[in-house]
C-alpha positions in Angstrom: 10.8 -38.1 -17.9 12.7 -35.0 -17.5 9.7 -33.3 -16.1 8.8 -36.3 -13.8 12.0 -36.3 -12.4 12.1 -32.6 -11.5 8.4 -33.2 -9.8 10.0 -35.8 -7.9 12.8 -34.0 -6.7 10.6 -30.8 -5.9 8.1 -32.9 -3.7 11.0 -34.6 -2.2 12.6 -31.5 -1.2 9.3 -29.9 0.3 8.9 -33.1 2.3 12.2 -32.7 3.8 11.7 -29.1 4.5 8.5 -29.7 6.4 10.1 -32.9 8.3 13.1 -30.7 9.4 10.7 -27.6 10.3 8.8 -30.2 12.8 12.3 -31.2 14.3 13.7 -27.8 14.5 16.2 -25.9 12.7 20.0 -26.3 12.4 22.0 -22.8 13.1 25.1 -22.6 11.5 27.8 -20.0 10.9 28.2 -18.1 7.5 29.0 -20.5 4.8 32.4 -18.5 3.7 33.4 -17.1 6.7 32.5 -19.4 9.4 31.6 -16.4 11.7 28.5 -15.0 12.7 27.3 -12.2 10.1 28.6 -8.4 11.6 25.9 -6.3 12.1 23.2 -8.7 11.2 21.4 -9.6 14.3 22.8 -10.0 17.7 26.6 -11.2 18.8 25.4 -14.6 19.4 23.3 -14.7 16.2 24.3 -17.1 13.5 22.8 -17.7 10.0 20.5 -20.7 9.4 22.2 -22.4 6.5 20.4 -25.8 6.3 16.8 -26.0 6.4 16.3 -22.3 6.4 12.6 -22.4 7.0 11.0 -19.2 8.2 7.8 -20.0 10.0 5.0 -17.5 11.0 1.6 -17.2 11.9 -1.2 -15.4 10.2 -5.0 -14.5 11.0 -6.1 -13.0 8.0 -6.9 -14.8 5.0 -6.3 -13.6 1.6 -9.5 -13.7 -0.8 -7.4 -13.8 -4.2 -4.1 -14.7 -5.4 -5.0 -12.7 -8.7 -2.2 -10.2 -8.5 -3.4 -8.5 -11.5 -6.8 -7.1 -9.9 -5.8 -6.7 -6.1 -4.6 -3.9 -4.2 -4.7 -5.5 -0.8 -1.0 -5.7 0.7 -1.3 -9.1 2.1 -2.5 -10.7 -0.8 0.3 -8.7 -3.1 3.0 -9.9 -0.4 2.4 -13.2 -1.9 2.7 -12.1 -5.3 5.8 -10.1 -4.6 7.7 -13.5 -3.7 6.7 -15.6 -6.8 6.5 -13.5 -9.6 9.1 -11.0 -10.4 8.8 -7.5 -12.1 11.1 -5.9 -14.7 13.3 -4.1 -12.1 13.9 -4.8 -8.5 15.9 -2.7 -5.7 18.7 -3.3 -3.4 18.9 -3.3 0.3 19.6 0.9 0.0 16.8 1.4 -2.7 19.1 1.2 -5.7 17.1 0.2 -8.9 18.6 -3.0 -10.0 18.1 -5.2 -13.6 15.4 -8.0 -13.0 13.4 -9.5 -15.7 14.7 -6.9 -17.5 18.6 -6.7 -18.3 18.3 -3.0 -19.5 16.1 -0.2 -20.4 15.8 3.2 -22.1 13.7 5.9 -22.7 13.2 8.6 -25.2 14.1 12.3 -24.8 10.5 13.3 -23.1 10.0 10.1 -21.1 6.9 8.9 -23.0 8.4 5.9 -24.5 10.1 3.4 -22.3 12.0 0.2 -23.7 13.1 -2.8 -21.9 15.4 -5.9 -23.0 13.8 -8.8 -21.2 16.2 -11.3 -19.7 16.1 -14.5 -21.7 16.2 -18.0 -20.3 13.6 -17.1 -17.4 10.8 -19.8 -17.3 7.7 -19.9 -16.0 7.0 -23.0 -13.6 4.0 -24.3 -11.9 3.3 -25.1 -8.1 5.2 -28.3 -8.7 8.1 -26.6 -10.2 7.7 -28.1 -13.7 9.0 -25.7 -16.3 5.7 -24.6 -18.4 7.2 -21.6 -20.6 9.8 -19.0 -20.9 9.0 -15.5 -19.9 8.9 -13.2 -22.8 7.4 -9.7 -23.4 4.3 -10.8 -24.6 3.6 -11.8 -21.0 3.3 -8.0 -20.2 1.0 -7.3 -23.1 -1.2 -9.9 -21.8 -0.8 -8.6 -18.1 -2.0 -5.1 -19.5 -4.8 -6.0 -21.6 -6.4 -8.2 -18.7 -6.0 -5.1 -15.9 -7.6 -2.8 -18.5 -10.5 -4.9 -19.3 -13.4 -3.5 -17.2 -14.8 -7.2 -17.3 -11.9 -7.9 -14.8 -12.6 -5.1 -12.0 -9.0 -4.6 -11.4 -8.6 -2.5 -8.1 -5.2 -1.1 -9.5 -6.2 -0.2 -13.0 -5.7 3.2 -11.7 -2.2 2.8 -12.1 -2.6 2.7 -15.6 -5.1 5.0 -16.1 -3.8 8.2 -17.5 -0.6 6.7 -17.9 -0.3 4.5 -20.4 -1.7 5.3 -24.0 -4.8 3.7 -24.8 -5.6 2.4 -21.3 -8.4 4.5 -20.5 -9.9 4.2 -23.7 -10.0 0.6 -23.7 -11.3 0.4 -20.2 -14.5 2.9 -21.0 -15.3 0.4 -24.3 -15.2 -2.8 -22.1 -17.1 -1.4 -19.5 -19.6 0.3 -22.1 -20.1 -3.2 -23.6 -20.9 -4.7 -20.0 -23.5 -2.3 -19.4 -25.0 -2.5 -22.7 -25.4 -6.2 -22.1 -28.2 -5.4 -19.2 -29.2 -1.9 -21.1 -32.9 -1.8 -21.9 -34.6 0.3 -25.3 -35.9 3.6 -24.2 -36.4 7.4 -25.5 -34.7 10.5 -24.5 -36.8 13.8 -23.9 -36.7 14.3 -27.7 -38.2 10.6 -28.4 -35.0 9.8 -29.7 -34.0 6.2 -28.9 -31.6 5.2 -26.3 -30.2 2.7 -24.3 -31.2 2.9 -20.5 -29.5 1.5 -17.4 -30.5 1.4 -13.6 -28.1 3.6 -11.7 -26.8 3.0 -8.1 -29.7 5.2 -6.7 -32.2 2.7 -8.6 -33.1 5.4 -11.1 -32.9 4.7 -15.2 -30.5 7.0 -16.9 -29.3 7.1 -20.4 -26.0 5.0 -21.3 -24.0 7.2 -23.1 -22.3 5.6 -26.3 -18.5 5.2 -25.9 -16.1 5.2 -29.0 -14.9 1.4 -30.2 -11.5 0.7 -28.9 -9.3 -2.3 -29.1 -6.8 -4.1 -26.9 -4.2 -3.8 -29.4 -4.2 -0.2 -29.0 -2.9 -0.1 -25.3 0.4 1.2 -25.2 2.3 -1.9 -24.3 3.8 -3.7 -27.0 6.1 -6.7 -27.7 8.4 -5.5 -30.4 9.7 -9.2 -30.4 9.8 -11.9 -27.8 12.4 -9.8 -25.9 11.8 -6.4 -26.5 9.0 -4.6 -24.6 7.8 -1.0 -25.3 5.6 1.2 -23.2 4.0 4.3 -24.7 2.5 6.8 -22.1 0.0 9.6 -22.5 2.4 12.0 -21.0 5.7 12.2 -20.0 6.6 10.2 -16.9 10.1 10.7 -15.6 9.6 8.3 -12.6 7.9 5.5 -14.8 10.6 3.3 -14.0 9.5 3.3 -10.3 5.8 2.2 -11.3 6.4 -1.1 -13.1 6.9 -3.0 -9.8 3.2 -3.3 -9.2 0.5 -5.4 -9.7 -0.9 -4.7 -13.4 2.8 -4.2 -14.5 3.8 -7.7 -13.6 3.8 -10.3 -16.5 1.3 -13.1 -16.8 1.7 -16.0 -19.4 -1.1 -15.1 -21.7 -2.0 -18.8 -22.7 -2.0 -19.9 -19.1 -4.2 -16.8 -18.1 -6.8 -17.7 -21.0 -6.8 -21.5 -20.1 -7.5 -20.7 -16.5 -10.5 -18.1 -17.4 -12.2 -16.9 -14.0 -10.0 -19.5 -12.0 -6.8 -17.5 -12.4 -5.7 -16.8 -9.0 -8.0 -18.9 -7.1 -5.7 -21.3 -6.0 -1.9 -22.1 -6.4 -2.9 -24.4 -9.1 -4.1 -21.6 -11.0 -1.0 -19.6 -11.2 2.4 -19.5 -12.7 5.6 -18.6 -11.1 8.6 -16.9 -12.5 9.8 -15.3 -8.8 12.2 -16.3 -6.0 9.6 -18.6 -4.7 6.9 -21.2 -5.5 3.5 -21.2 -3.4 3.8 -25.2 -3.2 1.1 -25.4 -0.6 -2.0 -23.3 -0.3 -4.8 -24.3 2.0 -7.0 -21.3 3.0 -7.2 -21.0 6.9 -4.8 -23.7 7.5 -1.1 -22.9 5.8 0.4 -21.8 2.8 4.3 -22.4 1.8 6.8 -20.7 -0.3 9.3 -22.7 -1.5 12.6 -21.9 -3.1 12.2 -21.9 -7.0 14.9 -24.3 -8.0 14.5 -22.8 -11.8 14.9 -19.1 -10.6 17.5 -16.9 -12.5 18.7 -15.6 -9.4 18.6 -18.7 -7.1 22.0 -18.0 -5.6 20.8 -14.9 -4.0 17.7 -16.6 -2.2 18.8 -18.0 1.3 15.6 -18.9 2.5 14.3 -22.5 1.5 10.7 -22.0 2.6 8.5 -19.6 4.1 5.8 -21.6 6.2 2.9 -19.6 7.2 0.3 -21.2 9.4 -3.2 -20.0 10.0 -4.5 -19.4 13.5 -7.3 -16.9 14.2 -5.9 -16.0 17.6 -2.4 -15.5 16.2 -1.7 -12.2 17.8 -2.2 -13.7 21.5 -0.7 -17.1 21.0 2.3 -16.1 18.7 4.7 -14.9 21.9 4.3 -18.4 23.4 5.1 -19.9 20.2 8.1 -18.0 19.6 9.4 -18.7 23.2 9.0 -22.4 22.4 10.5 -22.4 19.2 7.8 -23.1 17.4 7.8 -20.2 15.3 10.5 -17.4 14.1 8.3 -14.3 14.1 6.0 -13.0 16.9 4.3 -9.3 17.2 4.1 -7.8 20.8 1.1 -6.4 21.7 0.9 -3.0 23.1 -0.6 -4.2 26.5 2.6 -7.1 26.9 5.4 -4.4 25.5 6.3 -2.7 28.8 6.4 -6.0 31.1 8.6 -7.8 28.2 11.1 -4.9 27.9 11.6 -4.8 31.5 12.4 -8.7 31.7 16.1 -9.1 30.4 15.0 -12.6 29.3 12.8 -11.4 26.5 13.9 -7.6 26.1 17.2 -8.8 24.3 14.7 -10.4 21.8 12.4 -7.4 21.1 13.0 -4.7 18.3 10.8 -2.8 16.4 9.3 -3.5 12.7 11.2 -1.3 10.2 9.4 2.1 9.8 7.7 2.3 6.2 7.4 5.4 4.6 5.4 3.8 1.4 2.3 4.6 3.7 1.0 7.6 5.3 -1.8 8.4 7.7 -3.9 11.4 8.2 -7.1 12.5 10.1 -9.6 13.6 7.3 -12.8 15.8 7.2 -15.3 14.4 5.2 -17.5 16.9 3.1 -19.9 14.3 2.0 -21.4 12.8 5.1 -23.5 9.7 4.5 -24.5 8.4 7.9 -27.6 8.2 9.9 -29.9 11.3 11.2 -28.8 10.6 14.7 -25.7 12.1 13.7 -26.9 15.0 12.3 -25.2 15.2 8.7 -26.6 18.4 7.5 -25.4 20.3 10.6 -21.9 18.7 9.9 -21.8 19.7 6.4 -22.5 23.4 8.1 -19.6 22.8 10.3 -17.1 21.0 8.0 -17.5 23.6 5.1 -16.3 26.4 7.7 -12.5 26.7 7.7 -12.1 28.3 11.2 -14.1 25.1 12.6 -11.7 22.6 10.6 -8.7 24.7 11.8 -9.9 24.5 15.5 -10.1 21.0 15.4 -6.5 20.6 13.9 -4.5 22.8 16.3 -6.5 21.1 19.4 -5.3 17.7 18.1 -2.3 16.8 20.1 -1.2 13.5 18.2 1.4 12.4 20.6 -0.8 10.4 23.0 -2.6 8.9 20.2 1.0 7.8 18.7 1.7 6.4 22.1 -1.3 3.7 21.8 0.7 2.3 18.7 4.1 2.7 20.0 4.7 3.2 23.6 8.4 3.2 23.6 9.1 5.8 20.9 6.1 7.2 19.5 7.8 9.9 18.3 9.2 7.7 15.6 5.9 7.5 14.0 4.8 11.1 13.8 4.3 12.6 10.2 3.8 16.3 9.8 3.0 16.0 6.2 0.7 14.1 3.9 4.0 12.9 2.0 6.2 11.4 4.6 9.7 12.2 5.2 12.3 10.5 3.7 10.0 9.3 0.7 11.7 11.0 -2.2 14.1 13.7 -2.9 15.8 15.6 -5.6 18.4 18.0 -4.2 16.9 17.5 -0.9 13.9 15.7 0.9 10.6 16.5 -0.8 9.3 17.2 2.8 11.6 20.3 2.9 10.5 22.1 -0.2 8.8 25.3 -0.1 6.4 25.9 2.4 6.1 22.1 3.4 9.4 22.6 5.3 7.4 24.5 8.0 4.8 22.0 8.5 8.0 19.1 8.5 9.8 21.0 11.3 6.9 22.4 13.3 3.8 20.6 15.0 0.0 21.9 14.6 -0.9 21.2 18.3 -1.6 24.9 19.9 -4.2 25.2 22.6 -4.3 29.0 22.0 -4.6 28.9 18.3 -7.4 26.5 18.7 -9.3 28.3 21.1 -8.9 31.7 18.7 -10.3 29.5 15.7 -13.1 28.0 18.1 -14.3 31.7 18.9 -14.3 32.6 15.1 -16.1 29.3 14.4 -18.5 30.0 16.8 -20.0 33.1 15.8 -19.7 32.2 11.9 -21.4 28.7 12.4 -24.5 30.4 14.7 -25.0 32.8 11.9 -24.9 30.0 9.4 -27.7 28.0 11.6 -25.6 25.4 13.3 -26.3 24.0 16.4 -23.9 22.8 19.0 -22.2 20.5 19.9 -21.0 19.6 16.6 -21.5 15.8 16.1 -18.2 14.4 15.0 -18.8 10.8 13.9 -15.5 8.8 14.0 -15.2 5.4 12.7 -12.6 2.4 13.2 -11.9 -1.2 12.1 -12.3 -3.2 15.2 -9.7 -5.8 13.5 -7.0 -3.4 13.4 -4.6 -3.5 16.6 -5.4 -0.3 19.0 -7.5 1.6 16.8 -10.1 1.8 19.4 -8.0 2.9 21.9 -6.4 5.4 19.7 -9.9 6.9 18.8 -10.9 7.2 22.6 -7.3 9.1 23.0 -8.2 11.6 20.0 -11.6 12.1 21.5 -10.3 13.0 24.8 -7.5 15.3 23.4 -9.9 17.3 21.0 -12.7 17.5 23.4 -10.7 18.7 26.6 -9.3 21.6 24.5 -12.3 22.4 22.6 -15.1 21.7 25.3 -17.9 19.3 24.8 -20.1 22.1 24.6 -18.4 22.6 21.0 -17.8 19.4 19.6 -18.9 15.8 20.6 -16.8 13.0 18.9 -18.7 10.0 18.7 -16.7 6.8 18.2 -18.2 3.8 16.4 -16.7 0.4 15.4 -17.4 -0.3 11.4 -17.8 -3.9 10.4 -14.8 -6.3 10.7 -15.0 -7.1 7.0 -15.8 -4.9 4.3 -14.5 -1.8 6.4 -13.4 0.3 3.3 -16.6 -0.3 1.6 -18.8 0.2 4.1 -17.2 3.3 6.0 -14.5 5.2 3.8 -15.7 4.6 0.2 -19.5 5.7 1.3 -18.4 8.7 3.5 -20.1 7.0 6.4 -18.1 9.1 9.1 -17.3 12.7 9.8 -13.5 12.7 10.7 -11.5 9.7 10.7 -8.0 8.1 10.1 -7.4 7.5 6.7 -4.1 6.3 4.7 -2.8 6.0 1.4 0.3 3.8 0.2 2.8 4.9 -2.3 2.4 3.5 -6.1 5.5 4.9 -7.4 8.7 7.3 -6.2 7.1 10.7 -6.8 5.1 13.2 -4.7 2.1 13.1 -7.5 1.3 9.5 -6.0 0.0 11.6 -2.7 -2.1 13.7 -4.5 -4.3 10.9 -5.8 -6.6 10.4 -2.6 -7.3 14.2 -3.0 -7.7 14.7 -6.5 -10.9 14.1 -8.8 -11.1 14.5 -12.6 -14.6 14.4 -14.1 -13.7 12.8 -17.4 -10.9 10.3 -16.0 -10.4 7.8 -13.4 -9.7 9.1 -10.2 -8.7 7.6 -6.7 -10.2 10.5 -4.5 -12.1 9.4 -1.3 -11.8 12.5 0.4 -14.9 14.1 -1.2 -13.9 17.5 -1.0 -15.1 17.8 -4.5 -18.6 16.8 -3.5 -18.8 19.9 -1.5 -21.5 22.4 -2.5 -20.3 25.2 -0.5 -19.0 28.0 -2.6 -15.7 29.1 -0.7 -14.7 25.3 -0.2 -15.6 24.7 -4.1 -13.2 27.9 -4.9 -10.4 26.4 -2.4 -10.6 22.9 -4.1 -10.5 24.4 -7.6 -7.3 26.3 -6.4 -5.7 22.9 -5.3 -6.6 21.2 -8.2 -4.9 24.2 -10.6 -1.7 23.8 -8.1 -1.8 19.8 -8.7 -2.3 20.1 -12.5 0.6 22.8 -13.0 2.9 20.4 -10.7 2.1 17.6 -12.9 3.0 19.3 -16.0 6.4 20.1 -15.0 8.6 16.8 -16.0 11.7 18.3 -17.4 12.9 20.1 -14.0 12.6 17.9 -10.9 13.5 20.7 -8.6 10.7 22.8 -10.2 8.7 19.7 -10.2 8.9 19.0 -6.3 8.6 22.9 -5.5 5.1 22.7 -7.1 3.9 20.0 -5.5 5.0 21.3 -2.4 3.1 24.4 -2.8 -0.1 21.9 -3.6 0.4 20.2 -0.6 1.0 23.0 1.7 -2.2 24.8 0.3 -4.1 21.8 1.4 -2.6 21.9 4.9 -3.1 25.6 5.2 -6.7 25.3 4.6 -7.2 22.5 7.2 -8.6 20.0 4.8 -6.7 17.0 6.7 -4.5 16.5 9.8 -1.3 14.7 9.2 -0.7 11.9 11.4 1.7 9.3 10.9 3.8 7.0 8.7 2.8 3.2 8.8 2.4 2.2 12.3 5.5 0.0 13.2 5.0 -2.9 15.8 7.5 -4.3 17.8 8.5 -7.9 17.5 10.8 -11.2 18.3 11.9 -12.1 14.5 14.8 -13.9 13.3 15.1 -12.3 10.0 17.1 -9.1 9.7 15.1 -6.6 7.7 18.2 -4.7 6.6 19.5 -7.4 4.3 16.1 -7.4 2.5 15.2 -5.3 -0.6 14.1 -1.7 0.1 12.0 1.0 -1.8 9.7 3.6 -0.2 7.1 2.3 -2.6 6.0 -0.5 -4.4 6.5 -4.5 -3.4 10.4 -4.2 -2.6 9.5 -4.5 1.3 7.4 -7.6 0.7 10.3 -9.7 -0.6 12.1 -12.5 0.9 14.9 -12.6 -1.6 18.0 -11.6 -0.2 17.3 -12.3 3.7 19.0 -15.1 5.9 17.0 -16.5 8.7 18.9 -16.7 12.0 18.9 -18.6 15.3 17.8 -15.8 17.5 16.4 -12.2 17.2 18.1 -8.8 17.5 17.3 -6.6 20.9 16.4 -2.8 20.6 20.0 -1.8 20.7 21.3 -4.1 18.1 18.7 -2.8 15.8 19.4 0.5 16.1 23.0 -0.1 15.6 22.0 -1.9 12.2 19.6 0.9 11.2 22.4 3.1 11.9 24.9 1.0 9.9 22.1 1.1 7.0 21.8 4.7 7.2 25.5 5.3 7.0 25.7 3.0 4.0 22.8 4.8 2.3 24.1 8.1 2.3 27.5 6.7 0.9 
């Protein structure tokens, strides 16, 4: 009977929310002071305290709700709001207790122990309580993510980190392969198992030592004491536990769901600030405030209602002006006109700069593109450092950045792989060692570009290269402004170096599966790539560039696949610098200096061209982002907890004032 009453109350609440959303919101002043919240939005903005339903549009549907396997931001943004982590962050990036009430580490930071908050409940999509959250729920998520059968895209965050994780993953992967292997013999006539590789050729399946899920270093010492045992010292481990496989899952429910887990809101349980009460793909999804949430007094939105529309980018502005939605991105072709109109300019401000993502243009050392683009000729060119340097110094990034932000393109510019402001010890990481010169400088230098070109022409001619060097540059046609950006990049580089030297060829990739078809296969010569931070340490920014033969790796730069002796020697030196930095765990100053030396080496030899932090857009939005959780990594910025809904948007000037206020408070 109790569960039935709770279900009826939940359904009634959702019905009222949707009905009121159709009729419009009720603006109100702050419930305690009776005045507008200072510095929150504009002078005329008031928080909505009744029927606070934040309404948005979306055009890209998620493919899974399974947060234990997905690494996609738009999918994890749902998980961030419906499943809590061990810790969370306040509006200024300070770590706070969440599902863990306290934690401690041993002397060398290889064992971390968390005391789990008691009384937190798992609930279903209708708000019915199912079971308490216990330490066992992290054991369940770790075992699931480390099982190769589940093909978790975020297992890499546990690989090399959690003791026993790799051994269990390799064992389960071996068992999968064994199921399809056939009997055969090796060159000595010994019986072996054979599998078919990705090239369609048979190869020997190497045996793997047996491993058990119980050997994974995630243990429930009791129902409310959780212990992580790491392979090596990780002084930053606390910042890793707010991502994918470190999120809890109720084991019995996971087992009951099987392959259906995360396929709909019915096959999820919730312990976060919201419940995914409605999930109708390509129609709508609604996050409703969780009535059983342990910290519900700090959840100020009653619901988040996202409506699917394939034309969201073109109709959102009109819908915002009509009062039908609470957020609309302003496309670059509309921005100038809307900023010139006082009626709309007072409502437009940028989205928050995101230093958890970094973008750079990458040279590909393993070209896998059509013969018409001359991959063998590209191999000769890309392995010549003077050629790479000529491109780096001919690349004026400001015009390209202006395609994404016509108002303030300089705010996007990044001179390093690790974004400025991402992490700091005694100072910002971007100012350690030789990185400081990059942070304060600019690679664009026409005279240097010409000098390097002259050297490259002589060396490449001697090596048998033909000119112009064809540079295949691909882009995702679904990404706003990327095609235009590519055109600008082509013009700026070719204008400096000449089309007799380089011929940049722009090609659209597929609208779906772009990463798999282009980046992960090396189907490009020179292209914008990116990485998102998984934890608060510069080590995370080495992942796209490092390759370990005997361990799971995230590298997609393909430098390690180069067959050129000089490139191989340089890459080996880079890996030595990275490994040296990783080994320093008891002195953060020395650690940061060492990682800065590794990154500077990468830039010194022109393996990549730093470009930007995550491209921000301009919008009309009735939230104040500076109220929300903040961290330069993980899922904090995706959470609606702590944010109020306001009855209007802030202007650019009000945004800048709020940002300055936030920075002042951040500095203490």
